[in-house]
CHARMM internal coordinates of N, CA and C (Angstrom, degrees):
IC EDIT
DIST 1 N 1 CA 1.4572
DIST 1 CA 1 C 1.5231
ANGL 1 N 1 CA 1 C 107.82
DIST 1 C 2 N 1.3050
ANGL 1 CA 1 C 2 N 115.77
DIHE 1 N 1 CA 1 C 2 N 115.40
DIST 2 N 2 CA 1.4549
ANGL 1 C 2 N 2 CA 119.65
DIHE 1 CA 1 C 2 N 2 CA -177.65
DIST 2 CA 2 C 1.5248
ANGL 2 N 2 CA 2 C 112.45
DIHE 1 C 2 N 2 CA 2 C -108.22
DIST 2 C 3 N 1.3276
ANGL 2 CA 2 C 3 N 116.43
DIHE 2 N 2 CA 2 C 3 N -6.46
DIST 3 N 3 CA 1.4634
ANGL 2 C 3 N 3 CA 119.25
DIHE 2 CA 2 C 3 N 3 CA 179.96
DIST 3 CA 3 C 1.5190
ANGL 3 N 3 CA 3 C 111.14
DIHE 2 C 3 N 3 CA 3 C -69.28
DIST 3 C 4 N 1.3125
ANGL 3 CA 3 C 4 N 114.33
DIHE 3 N 3 CA 3 C 4 N 139.04
DIST 4 N 4 CA 1.4630
ANGL 3 C 4 N 4 CA 120.44
DIHE 3 CA 3 C 4 N 4 CA 173.50
DIST 4 CA 4 C 1.5221
ANGL 4 N 4 CA 4 C 108.03
DIHE 3 C 4 N 4 CA 4 C -75.32
DIST 4 C 5 N 1.3049
ANGL 4 CA 4 C 5 N 118.00
DIHE 4 N 4 CA 4 C 5 N 136.83
DIST 5 N 5 CA 1.4603
ANGL 4 C 5 N 5 CA 121.77
DIHE 4 CA 4 C 5 N 5 CA 177.96
DIST 5 CA 5 C 1.5165
ANGL 5 N 5 CA 5 C 109.18
DIHE 4 C 5 N 5 CA 5 C -90.27
DIST 5 C 6 N 1.3292
ANGL 5 CA 5 C 6 N 115.63
DIHE 5 N 5 CA 5 C 6 N 122.78
DIST 6 N 6 CA 1.4598
ANGL 5 C 6 N 6 CA 121.70
DIHE 5 CA 5 C 6 N 6 CA -176.95
DIST 6 CA 6 C 1.5216
ANGL 6 N 6 CA 6 C 110.64
DIHE 5 C 6 N 6 CA 6 C -99.38
DIST 6 C 7 N 1.3141
ANGL 6 CA 6 C 7 N 115.83
DIHE 6 N 6 CA 6 C 7 N 144.95
DIST 7 N 7 CA 1.4593
ANGL 6 C 7 N 7 CA 119.88
DIHE 6 CA 6 C 7 N 7 CA 171.79
DIST 7 CA 7 C 1.5275
ANGL 7 N 7 CA 7 C 107.67
DIHE 6 C 7 N 7 CA 7 C -73.62
DIST 7 C 8 N 1.3022
ANGL 7 CA 7 C 8 N 116.03
DIHE 7 N 7 CA 7 C 8 N 166.71
DIST 8 N 8 CA 1.4612
ANGL 7 C 8 N 8 CA 120.40
DIHE 7 CA 7 C 8 N 8 CA 177.85
DIST 8 CA 8 C 1.5260
ANGL 8 N 8 CA 8 C 109.94
DIHE 7 C 8 N 8 CA 8 C -60.23
DIST 8 C 9 N 1.3112
ANGL 8 CA 8 C 9 N 116.32
DIHE 8 N 8 CA 8 C 9 N -39.95
DIST 9 N 9 CA 1.4627
ANGL 8 C 9 N 9 CA 120.62
DIHE 8 CA 8 C 9 N 9 CA -179.92
DIST 9 CA 9 C 1.5264
ANGL 9 N 9 CA 9 C 111.48
DIHE 8 C 9 N 9 CA 9 C -65.44
DIST 9 C 10 N 1.3347
ANGL 9 CA 9 C 10 N 117.62
DIHE 9 N 9 CA 9 C 10 N -40.21
DIST 10 N 10 CA 1.4694
ANGL 9 C 10 N 10 CA 121.14
DIHE 9 CA 9 C 10 N 10 CA 177.91
DIST 10 CA 10 C 1.5268
ANGL 10 N 10 CA 10 C 110.82
DIHE 9 C 10 N 10 CA 10 C -66.13
DIST 10 C 11 N 1.3313
ANGL 10 CA 10 C 11 N 116.69
DIHE 10 N 10 CA 10 C 11 N -41.04
DIST 11 N 11 CA 1.4649
ANGL 10 C 11 N 11 CA 120.84
DIHE 10 CA 10 C 11 N 11 CA 177.96
DIST 11 CA 11 C 1.5264
ANGL 11 N 11 CA 11 C 109.93
DIHE 10 C 11 N 11 CA 11 C -62.98
DIST 11 C 12 N 1.3179
ANGL 11 CA 11 C 12 N 116.72
DIHE 11 N 11 CA 11 C 12 N -41.63
DIST 12 N 12 CA 1.4607
ANGL 11 C 12 N 12 CA 120.98
DIHE 11 CA 11 C 12 N 12 CA 178.94
DIST 12 CA 12 C 1.5206
ANGL 12 N 12 CA 12 C 110.84
DIHE 11 C 12 N 12 CA 12 C -62.65
DIST 12 C 13 N 1.3067
ANGL 12 CA 12 C 13 N 116.17
DIHE 12 N 12 CA 12 C 13 N -40.38
DIST 13 N 13 CA 1.4706
ANGL 12 C 13 N 13 CA 120.16
DIHE 12 CA 12 C 13 N 13 CA 179.92
DIST 13 CA 13 C 1.5334
ANGL 13 N 13 CA 13 C 110.41
DIHE 12 C 13 N 13 CA 13 C -64.41
DIST 13 C 14 N 1.3284
ANGL 13 CA 13 C 14 N 117.27
DIHE 13 N 13 CA 13 C 14 N -41.86
DIST 14 N 14 CA 1.4660
ANGL 13 C 14 N 14 CA 120.33
DIHE 13 CA 13 C 14 N 14 CA 178.58
DIST 14 CA 14 C 1.5260
ANGL 14 N 14 CA 14 C 111.70
DIHE 13 C 14 N 14 CA 14 C -66.22
DIST 14 C 15 N 1.3335
ANGL 14 CA 14 C 15 N 116.88
DIHE 14 N 14 CA 14 C 15 N -33.49
DIST 15 N 15 CA 1.4599
ANGL 14 C 15 N 15 CA 120.99
DIHE 14 CA 14 C 15 N 15 CA 178.95
DIST 15 CA 15 C 1.5259
ANGL 15 N 15 CA 15 C 112.07
DIHE 14 C 15 N 15 CA 15 C -81.81
DIST 15 C 16 N 1.3188
ANGL 15 CA 15 C 16 N 116.26
DIHE 15 N 15 CA 15 C 16 N -14.90
DIST 16 N 16 CA 1.4618
ANGL 15 C 16 N 16 CA 119.93
DIHE 15 CA 15 C 16 N 16 CA -177.78
DIST 16 CA 16 C 1.5199
ANGL 16 N 16 CA 16 C 112.51
DIHE 15 C 16 N 16 CA 16 C 75.56
DIST 16 C 17 N 1.3265
ANGL 16 CA 16 C 17 N 116.18
DIHE 16 N 16 CA 16 C 17 N 32.59
DIST 17 N 17 CA 1.4597
ANGL 16 C 17 N 17 CA 121.40
DIHE 16 CA 16 C 17 N 17 CA -178.75
DIST 17 CA 17 C 1.5254
ANGL 17 N 17 CA 17 C 109.57
DIHE 16 C 17 N 17 CA 17 C -127.23
DIST 17 C 18 N 1.3062
ANGL 17 CA 17 C 18 N 114.68
DIHE 17 N 17 CA 17 C 18 N -178.44
DIST 18 N 18 CA 1.4619
ANGL 17 C 18 N 18 CA 119.19
DIHE 17 CA 17 C 18 N 18 CA 172.04
DIST 18 CA 18 C 1.5239
ANGL 18 N 18 CA 18 C 108.34
DIHE 17 C 18 N 18 CA 18 C -83.69
DIST 18 C 19 N 1.3143
ANGL 18 CA 18 C 19 N 117.62
DIHE 18 N 18 CA 18 C 19 N 169.93
DIST 19 N 19 CA 1.4689
ANGL 18 C 19 N 19 CA 122.06
DIHE 18 CA 18 C 19 N 19 CA -179.89
DIST 19 CA 19 C 1.5290
ANGL 19 N 19 CA 19 C 111.54
DIHE 18 C 19 N 19 CA 19 C -66.28
DIST 19 C 20 N 1.3059
ANGL 19 CA 19 C 20 N 116.81
DIHE 19 N 19 CA 19 C 20 N -19.10
DIST 20 N 20 CA 1.4591
ANGL 19 C 20 N 20 CA 120.57
DIHE 19 CA 19 C 20 N 20 CA -178.47
DIST 20 CA 20 C 1.5333
ANGL 20 N 20 CA 20 C 111.90
DIHE 19 C 20 N 20 CA 20 C -63.07
DIST 20 C 21 N 1.3272
ANGL 20 CA 20 C 21 N 117.94
DIHE 20 N 20 CA 20 C 21 N -37.15
DIST 21 N 21 CA 1.4680
ANGL 20 C 21 N 21 CA 121.53
DIHE 20 CA 20 C 21 N 21 CA -177.88
DIST 21 CA 21 C 1.5328
ANGL 21 N 21 CA 21 C 112.10
DIHE 20 C 21 N 21 CA 21 C -64.70
DIST 21 C 22 N 1.3452
ANGL 21 CA 21 C 22 N 120.46
DIHE 21 N 21 CA 21 C 22 N -52.84
DIST 22 N 22 CA 1.4694
ANGL 21 C 22 N 22 CA 118.61
DIHE 21 CA 21 C 22 N 22 CA 177.72
DIST 22 CA 22 C 1.5364
ANGL 22 N 22 CA 22 C 112.19
DIHE 21 C 22 N 22 CA 22 C -62.29
DIST 22 C 23 N 1.3201
ANGL 22 CA 22 C 23 N 117.03
DIHE 22 N 22 CA 22 C 23 N -33.94
DIST 23 N 23 CA 1.4680
ANGL 22 C 23 N 23 CA 119.29
DIHE 22 CA 22 C 23 N 23 CA 176.78
DIST 23 CA 23 C 1.5270
ANGL 23 N 23 CA 23 C 110.44
DIHE 22 C 23 N 23 CA 23 C -62.41
DIST 23 C 24 N 1.3308
ANGL 23 CA 23 C 24 N 116.86
DIHE 23 N 23 CA 23 C 24 N -39.38
DIST 24 N 24 CA 1.4618
ANGL 23 C 24 N 24 CA 120.13
DIHE 23 CA 23 C 24 N 24 CA 178.14
DIST 24 CA 24 C 1.5248
ANGL 24 N 24 CA 24 C 110.58
DIHE 23 C 24 N 24 CA 24 C -67.16
DIST 24 C 25 N 1.3483
ANGL 24 CA 24 C 25 N 117.50
DIHE 24 N 24 CA 24 C 25 N -40.22
DIST 25 N 25 CA 1.4616
ANGL 24 C 25 N 25 CA 120.68
DIHE 24 CA 24 C 25 N 25 CA 177.02
DIST 25 CA 25 C 1.5216
ANGL 25 N 25 CA 25 C 110.63
DIHE 24 C 25 N 25 CA 25 C -59.54
DIST 25 C 26 N 1.3121
ANGL 25 CA 25 C 26 N 116.60
DIHE 25 N 25 CA 25 C 26 N -39.79
DIST 26 N 26 CA 1.4671
ANGL 25 C 26 N 26 CA 121.55
DIHE 25 CA 25 C 26 N 26 CA 178.82
DIST 26 CA 26 C 1.5252
ANGL 26 N 26 CA 26 C 109.98
DIHE 25 C 26 N 26 CA 26 C -67.51
DIST 26 C 27 N 1.3195
ANGL 26 CA 26 C 27 N 117.42
DIHE 26 N 26 CA 26 C 27 N -46.86
DIST 27 N 27 CA 1.4654
ANGL 26 C 27 N 27 CA 121.50
DIHE 26 CA 26 C 27 N 27 CA -178.45
DIST 27 CA 27 C 1.5271
ANGL 27 N 27 CA 27 C 111.48
DIHE 26 C 27 N 27 CA 27 C -61.71
DIST 27 C 28 N 1.3348
ANGL 27 CA 27 C 28 N 116.93
DIHE 27 N 27 CA 27 C 28 N -36.05
DIST 28 N 28 CA 1.4599
ANGL 27 C 28 N 28 CA 121.86
DIHE 27 CA 27 C 28 N 28 CA -179.84
DIST 28 CA 28 C 1.5239
ANGL 28 N 28 CA 28 C 112.29
DIHE 27 C 28 N 28 CA 28 C -87.49
DIST 28 C 29 N 1.3327
ANGL 28 CA 28 C 29 N 117.35
DIHE 28 N 28 CA 28 C 29 N 1.36
DIST 29 N 29 CA 1.4637
ANGL 28 C 29 N 29 CA 123.97
DIHE 28 CA 28 C 29 N 29 CA -179.24
DIST 29 CA 29 C 1.5279
ANGL 29 N 29 CA 29 C 111.74
DIHE 28 C 29 N 29 CA 29 C 56.78
DIST 29 C 30 N 1.3438
ANGL 29 CA 29 C 30 N 116.25
DIHE 29 N 29 CA 29 C 30 N 40.01
DIST 30 N 30 CA 1.4641
ANGL 29 C 30 N 30 CA 121.80
DIHE 29 CA 29 C 30 N 30 CA 179.61
DIST 30 CA 30 C 1.5131
ANGL 30 N 30 CA 30 C 112.28
DIHE 29 C 30 N 30 CA 30 C -96.47
DIST 30 C 31 N 1.3429
ANGL 30 CA 30 C 31 N 117.54
DIHE 30 N 30 CA 30 C 31 N -3.64
DIST 31 N 31 CA 1.4638
ANGL 30 C 31 N 31 CA 122.03
DIHE 30 CA 30 C 31 N 31 CA 178.60
DIST 31 CA 31 C 1.5232
ANGL 31 N 31 CA 31 C 107.73
DIHE 30 C 31 N 31 CA 31 C -142.03
DIST 31 C 32 N 1.3220
ANGL 31 CA 31 C 32 N 115.34
DIHE 31 N 31 CA 31 C 32 N 148.91
DIST 32 N 32 CA 1.4603
ANGL 31 C 32 N 32 CA 120.99
DIHE 31 CA 31 C 32 N 32 CA 177.67
DIST 32 CA 32 C 1.5169
ANGL 32 N 32 CA 32 C 108.76
DIHE 31 C 32 N 32 CA 32 C -71.39
DIST 32 C 33 N 1.3270
ANGL 32 CA 32 C 33 N 116.63
DIHE 32 N 32 CA 32 C 33 N 137.26
DIST 33 N 33 CA 1.4590
ANGL 32 C 33 N 33 CA 120.21
DIHE 32 CA 32 C 33 N 33 CA 177.08
DIST 33 CA 33 C 1.5164
ANGL 33 N 33 CA 33 C 109.53
DIHE 32 C 33 N 33 CA 33 C -144.84
DIST 33 C 34 N 1.3244
ANGL 33 CA 33 C 34 N 115.23
DIHE 33 N 33 CA 33 C 34 N 163.65
DIST 34 N 34 CA 1.4607
ANGL 33 C 34 N 34 CA 122.79
DIHE 33 CA 33 C 34 N 34 CA -178.46
DIST 34 CA 34 C 1.5127
ANGL 34 N 34 CA 34 C 108.07
DIHE 33 C 34 N 34 CA 34 C -123.77
DIST 34 C 35 N 1.3216
ANGL 34 CA 34 C 35 N 115.71
DIHE 34 N 34 CA 34 C 35 N 133.89
DIST 35 N 35 CA 1.4558
ANGL 34 C 35 N 35 CA 119.41
DIHE 34 CA 34 C 35 N 35 CA 174.58
DIST 35 CA 35 C 1.5230
ANGL 35 N 35 CA 35 C 107.99
DIHE 34 C 35 N 35 CA 35 C -99.41
DIST 35 C 36 N 1.3021
ANGL 35 CA 35 C 36 N 115.87
DIHE 35 N 35 CA 35 C 36 N 122.79
DIST 36 N 36 CA 1.4580
ANGL 35 C 36 N 36 CA 122.74
DIHE 35 CA 35 C 36 N 36 CA 176.88
DIST 36 CA 36 C 1.5290
ANGL 36 N 36 CA 36 C 105.44
DIHE 35 C 36 N 36 CA 36 C -114.22
DIST 36 C 37 N 1.3229
ANGL 36 CA 36 C 37 N 115.09
DIHE 36 N 36 CA 36 C 37 N 94.01
DIST 37 N 37 CA 1.4541
ANGL 36 C 37 N 37 CA 118.57
DIHE 36 CA 36 C 37 N 37 CA -171.62
DIST 37 CA 37 C 1.5106
ANGL 37 N 37 CA 37 C 108.32
DIHE 36 C 37 N 37 CA 37 C 65.78
DIST 37 C 38 N 1.3077
ANGL 37 CA 37 C 38 N 116.87
DIHE 37 N 37 CA 37 C 38 N -123.75
DIST 38 N 38 CA 1.4705
ANGL 37 C 38 N 38 CA 119.24
DIHE 37 CA 37 C 38 N 38 CA 177.11
DIST 38 CA 38 C 1.5240
ANGL 38 N 38 CA 38 C 112.37
DIHE 37 C 38 N 38 CA 38 C -96.48
DIST 38 C 39 N 1.3166
ANGL 38 CA 38 C 39 N 116.51
DIHE 38 N 38 CA 38 C 39 N 0.96
DIST 39 N 39 CA 1.4614
ANGL 38 C 39 N 39 CA 121.41
DIHE 38 CA 38 C 39 N 39 CA 179.38
DIST 39 CA 39 C 1.5226
ANGL 39 N 39 CA 39 C 110.47
DIHE 38 C 39 N 39 CA 39 C -88.88
DIST 39 C 40 N 1.3080
ANGL 39 CA 39 C 40 N 115.80
DIHE 39 N 39 CA 39 C 40 N 145.94
DIST 40 N 40 CA 1.4640
ANGL 39 C 40 N 40 CA 121.88
DIHE 39 CA 39 C 40 N 40 CA 178.27
DIST 40 CA 40 C 1.5227
ANGL 40 N 40 CA 40 C 108.04
DIHE 39 C 40 N 40 CA 40 C -112.97
DIST 40 C 41 N 1.3203
ANGL 40 CA 40 C 41 N 116.01
DIHE 40 N 40 CA 40 C 41 N 131.29
DIST 41 N 41 CA 1.4581
ANGL 40 C 41 N 41 CA 121.83
DIHE 40 CA 40 C 41 N 41 CA 179.13
DIST 41 CA 41 C 1.5175
ANGL 41 N 41 CA 41 C 109.18
DIHE 40 C 41 N 41 CA 41 C -129.49
DIST 41 C 42 N 1.3288
ANGL 41 CA 41 C 42 N 115.79
DIHE 41 N 41 CA 41 C 42 N 148.90
DIST 42 N 42 CA 1.4593
ANGL 41 C 42 N 42 CA 122.33
DIHE 41 CA 41 C 42 N 42 CA 179.23
DIST 42 CA 42 C 1.5256
ANGL 42 N 42 CA 42 C 107.80
DIHE 41 C 42 N 42 CA 42 C -114.87
DIST 42 C 43 N 1.3398
ANGL 42 CA 42 C 43 N 117.40
DIHE 42 N 42 CA 42 C 43 N 121.53
DIST 43 N 43 CA 1.4662
ANGL 42 C 43 N 43 CA 119.01
DIHE 42 CA 42 C 43 N 43 CA 177.06
DIST 43 CA 43 C 1.5298
ANGL 43 N 43 CA 43 C 110.34
DIHE 42 C 43 N 43 CA 43 C -63.27
DIST 43 C 44 N 1.3125
ANGL 43 CA 43 C 44 N 115.61
DIHE 43 N 43 CA 43 C 44 N 139.92
DIST 44 N 44 CA 1.4632
ANGL 43 C 44 N 44 CA 120.91
DIHE 43 CA 43 C 44 N 44 CA -178.17
DIST 44 CA 44 C 1.5306
ANGL 44 N 44 CA 44 C 111.04
DIHE 43 C 44 N 44 CA 44 C -57.99
DIST 44 C 45 N 1.3219
ANGL 44 CA 44 C 45 N 116.98
DIHE 44 N 44 CA 44 C 45 N -38.57
DIST 45 N 45 CA 1.4661
ANGL 44 C 45 N 45 CA 121.18
DIHE 44 CA 44 C 45 N 45 CA 178.60
DIST 45 CA 45 C 1.5214
ANGL 45 N 45 CA 45 C 112.46
DIHE 44 C 45 N 45 CA 45 C -65.05
DIST 45 C 46 N 1.3291
ANGL 45 CA 45 C 46 N 116.77
DIHE 45 N 45 CA 45 C 46 N -36.27
DIST 46 N 46 CA 1.4673
ANGL 45 C 46 N 46 CA 120.58
DIHE 45 CA 45 C 46 N 46 CA 178.24
DIST 46 CA 46 C 1.5187
ANGL 46 N 46 CA 46 C 110.46
DIHE 45 C 46 N 46 CA 46 C -65.85
DIST 46 C 47 N 1.3242
ANGL 46 CA 46 C 47 N 116.43
DIHE 46 N 46 CA 46 C 47 N -36.67
DIST 47 N 47 CA 1.4598
ANGL 46 C 47 N 47 CA 120.51
DIHE 46 CA 46 C 47 N 47 CA 177.85
DIST 47 CA 47 C 1.5356
ANGL 47 N 47 CA 47 C 110.18
DIHE 46 C 47 N 47 CA 47 C -67.50
DIST 47 C 48 N 1.3292
ANGL 47 CA 47 C 48 N 116.47
DIHE 47 N 47 CA 47 C 48 N -41.45
DIST 48 N 48 CA 1.4712
ANGL 47 C 48 N 48 CA 120.93
DIHE 47 CA 47 C 48 N 48 CA 177.43
DIST 48 CA 48 C 1.5293
ANGL 48 N 48 CA 48 C 110.14
DIHE 47 C 48 N 48 CA 48 C -63.57
DIST 48 C 49 N 1.3420
ANGL 48 CA 48 C 49 N 117.55
DIHE 48 N 48 CA 48 C 49 N -41.07
DIST 49 N 49 CA 1.4665
ANGL 48 C 49 N 49 CA 121.47
DIHE 48 CA 48 C 49 N 49 CA 177.88
DIST 49 CA 49 C 1.5206
ANGL 49 N 49 CA 49 C 110.92
DIHE 48 C 49 N 49 CA 49 C -63.28
DIST 49 C 50 N 1.3307
ANGL 49 CA 49 C 50 N 116.87
DIHE 49 N 49 CA 49 C 50 N -42.52
DIST 50 N 50 CA 1.4604
ANGL 49 C 50 N 50 CA 121.39
DIHE 49 CA 49 C 50 N 50 CA 179.53
DIST 50 CA 50 C 1.5229
ANGL 50 N 50 CA 50 C 110.17
DIHE 49 C 50 N 50 CA 50 C -60.22
DIST 50 C 51 N 1.3275
ANGL 50 CA 50 C 51 N 116.11
DIHE 50 N 50 CA 50 C 51 N -43.80
DIST 51 N 51 CA 1.4651
ANGL 50 C 51 N 51 CA 120.33
DIHE 50 CA 50 C 51 N 51 CA 179.47
DIST 51 CA 51 C 1.5268
ANGL 51 N 51 CA 51 C 110.30
DIHE 50 C 51 N 51 CA 51 C -64.79
DIST 51 C 52 N 1.3370
ANGL 51 CA 51 C 52 N 117.30
DIHE 51 N 51 CA 51 C 52 N -43.38
DIST 52 N 52 CA 1.4662
ANGL 51 C 52 N 52 CA 120.94
DIHE 51 CA 51 C 52 N 52 CA -178.58
DIST 52 CA 52 C 1.5252
ANGL 52 N 52 CA 52 C 111.45
DIHE 51 C 52 N 52 CA 52 C -64.16
DIST 52 C 53 N 1.3211
ANGL 52 CA 52 C 53 N 117.60
DIHE 52 N 52 CA 52 C 53 N -42.59
DIST 53 N 53 CA 1.4634
ANGL 52 C 53 N 53 CA 121.28
DIHE 52 CA 52 C 53 N 53 CA -178.43
DIST 53 CA 53 C 1.5245
ANGL 53 N 53 CA 53 C 110.85
DIHE 52 C 53 N 53 CA 53 C -67.27
DIST 53 C 54 N 1.3217
ANGL 53 CA 53 C 54 N 117.47
DIHE 53 N 53 CA 53 C 54 N -33.31
DIST 54 N 54 CA 1.4565
ANGL 53 C 54 N 54 CA 120.90
DIHE 53 CA 53 C 54 N 54 CA -175.74
DIST 54 CA 54 C 1.5255
ANGL 54 N 54 CA 54 C 113.77
DIHE 53 C 54 N 54 CA 54 C -97.87
DIST 54 C 55 N 1.3216
ANGL 54 CA 54 C 55 N 117.04
DIHE 54 N 54 CA 54 C 55 N 10.46
DIST 55 N 55 CA 1.4502
ANGL 54 C 55 N 55 CA 121.16
DIHE 54 CA 54 C 55 N 55 CA 177.16
DIST 55 CA 55 C 1.5272
ANGL 55 N 55 CA 55 C 108.91
DIHE 54 C 55 N 55 CA 55 C -82.64
DIST 55 C 56 N 1.3053
ANGL 55 CA 55 C 56 N 116.05
DIHE 55 N 55 CA 55 C 56 N 126.20
DIST 56 N 56 CA 1.4616
ANGL 55 C 56 N 56 CA 121.88
DIHE 55 CA 55 C 56 N 56 CA -178.55
DIST 56 CA 56 C 1.5235
ANGL 56 N 56 CA 56 C 108.46
DIHE 55 C 56 N 56 CA 56 C -100.45
DIST 56 C 57 N 1.3184
ANGL 56 CA 56 C 57 N 114.86
DIHE 56 N 56 CA 56 C 57 N 124.43
DIST 57 N 57 CA 1.4546
ANGL 56 C 57 N 57 CA 120.60
DIHE 56 CA 56 C 57 N 57 CA 179.73
DIST 57 CA 57 C 1.5276
ANGL 57 N 57 CA 57 C 109.45
DIHE 56 C 57 N 57 CA 57 C -83.80
DIST 57 C 58 N 1.3232
ANGL 57 CA 57 C 58 N 118.18
DIHE 57 N 57 CA 57 C 58 N 145.78
DIST 58 N 58 CA 1.4648
ANGL 57 C 58 N 58 CA 120.56
DIHE 57 CA 57 C 58 N 58 CA 179.27
DIST 58 CA 58 C 1.5285
ANGL 58 N 58 CA 58 C 110.85
DIHE 57 C 58 N 58 CA 58 C -70.07
DIST 58 C 59 N 1.3198
ANGL 58 CA 58 C 59 N 115.02
DIHE 58 N 58 CA 58 C 59 N 153.37
DIST 59 N 59 CA 1.4588
ANGL 58 C 59 N 59 CA 120.91
DIHE 58 CA 58 C 59 N 59 CA 176.15
DIST 59 CA 59 C 1.5201
ANGL 59 N 59 CA 59 C 107.45
DIHE 58 C 59 N 59 CA 59 C -87.54
DIST 59 C 60 N 1.3148
ANGL 59 CA 59 C 60 N 116.27
DIHE 59 N 59 CA 59 C 60 N 128.41
DIST 60 N 60 CA 1.4558
ANGL 59 C 60 N 60 CA 121.32
DIHE 59 CA 59 C 60 N 60 CA 179.96
DIST 60 CA 60 C 1.5224
ANGL 60 N 60 CA 60 C 107.69
DIHE 59 C 60 N 60 CA 60 C -102.22
DIST 60 C 61 N 1.3071
ANGL 60 CA 60 C 61 N 115.88
DIHE 60 N 60 CA 60 C 61 N 121.83
DIST 61 N 61 CA 1.4704
ANGL 60 C 61 N 61 CA 120.17
DIHE 60 CA 60 C 61 N 61 CA 178.47
DIST 61 CA 61 C 1.5125
ANGL 61 N 61 CA 61 C 109.42
DIHE 60 C 61 N 61 CA 61 C -123.22
DIST 61 C 62 N 1.3005
ANGL 61 CA 61 C 62 N 115.02
DIHE 61 N 61 CA 61 C 62 N 159.69
DIST 62 N 62 CA 1.4653
ANGL 61 C 62 N 62 CA 120.86
DIHE 61 CA 61 C 62 N 62 CA 176.80
DIST 62 CA 62 C 1.5237
ANGL 62 N 62 CA 62 C 107.88
DIHE 61 C 62 N 62 CA 62 C -98.59
DIST 62 C 63 N 1.2654
ANGL 62 CA 62 C 63 N 116.23
DIHE 62 N 62 CA 62 C 63 N 80.92
DIST 63 N 63 CA 1.4607
ANGL 62 C 63 N 63 CA 120.41
DIHE 62 CA 62 C 63 N 63 CA 179.19
DIST 63 CA 63 C 1.5173
ANGL 63 N 63 CA 63 C 109.36
DIHE 62 C 63 N 63 CA 63 C -86.99
DIST 63 C 64 N 1.2879
ANGL 63 CA 63 C 64 N 114.40
DIHE 63 N 63 CA 63 C 64 N 141.88
DIST 64 N 64 CA 1.4642
ANGL 63 C 64 N 64 CA 118.82
DIHE 63 CA 63 C 64 N 64 CA 175.16
DIST 64 CA 64 C 1.5189
ANGL 64 N 64 CA 64 C 108.91
DIHE 63 C 64 N 64 CA 64 C -77.68
DIST 64 C 65 N 1.2968
ANGL 64 CA 64 C 65 N 113.90
DIHE 64 N 64 CA 64 C 65 N 143.52
DIST 65 N 65 CA 1.4600
ANGL 64 C 65 N 65 CA 118.66
DIHE 64 CA 64 C 65 N 65 CA 176.21
DIST 65 CA 65 C 1.5208
ANGL 65 N 65 CA 65 C 108.34
DIHE 64 C 65 N 65 CA 65 C -75.66
DIST 65 C 66 N 1.2905
ANGL 65 CA 65 C 66 N 115.46
DIHE 65 N 65 CA 65 C 66 N 137.15
DIST 66 N 66 CA 1.4491
ANGL 65 C 66 N 66 CA 119.46
DIHE 65 CA 65 C 66 N 66 CA 176.93
DIST 66 CA 66 C 1.5255
ANGL 66 N 66 CA 66 C 109.62
DIHE 65 C 66 N 66 CA 66 C -77.51
DIST 66 C 67 N 1.2920
ANGL 66 CA 66 C 67 N 115.21
DIHE 66 N 66 CA 66 C 67 N 133.42
DIST 67 N 67 CA 1.4690
ANGL 66 C 67 N 67 CA 119.48
DIHE 66 CA 66 C 67 N 67 CA 179.58
DIST 67 CA 67 C 1.5208
ANGL 67 N 67 CA 67 C 108.79
DIHE 66 C 67 N 67 CA 67 C -90.02
DIST 67 C 68 N 1.2938
ANGL 67 CA 67 C 68 N 115.35
DIHE 67 N 67 CA 67 C 68 N 138.16
DIST 68 N 68 CA 1.4576
ANGL 67 C 68 N 68 CA 119.80
DIHE 67 CA 67 C 68 N 68 CA 176.95
DIST 68 CA 68 C 1.5121
ANGL 68 N 68 CA 68 C 109.41
DIHE 67 C 68 N 68 CA 68 C -72.67
DIST 68 C 69 N 1.3191
ANGL 68 CA 68 C 69 N 115.46
DIHE 68 N 68 CA 68 C 69 N 133.16
DIST 69 N 69 CA 1.4608
ANGL 68 C 69 N 69 CA 120.25
DIHE 68 CA 68 C 69 N 69 CA 179.20
DIST 69 CA 69 C 1.5243
ANGL 69 N 69 CA 69 C 107.91
DIHE 68 C 69 N 69 CA 69 C -85.88
DIST 69 C 70 N 1.3304
ANGL 69 CA 69 C 70 N 116.80
DIHE 69 N 69 CA 69 C 70 N 123.36
DIST 70 N 70 CA 1.4636
ANGL 69 C 70 N 70 CA 120.80
DIHE 69 CA 69 C 70 N 70 CA -176.71
DIST 70 CA 70 C 1.4909
ANGL 70 N 70 CA 70 C 112.59
DIHE 69 C 70 N 70 CA 70 C -86.13
END
COOR INIT
IC SEED 1 N 1 CA 1 C
IC BUILD
């Protein structure tokens, strides 16, 4: 295991959220986590996977350019 284990606060900082969001992800079992005694840690790779899975790609369409009416 080469992933660094992040605290909830560190994971929140990387996500740009408060600590409440990663805690909710853990409670809902939506992200992989590790229990070390009573401490909860999130592997850095699991956080990267969560971001990759939840990244929404833009829709590319072939829209015609509107011509300015002179």
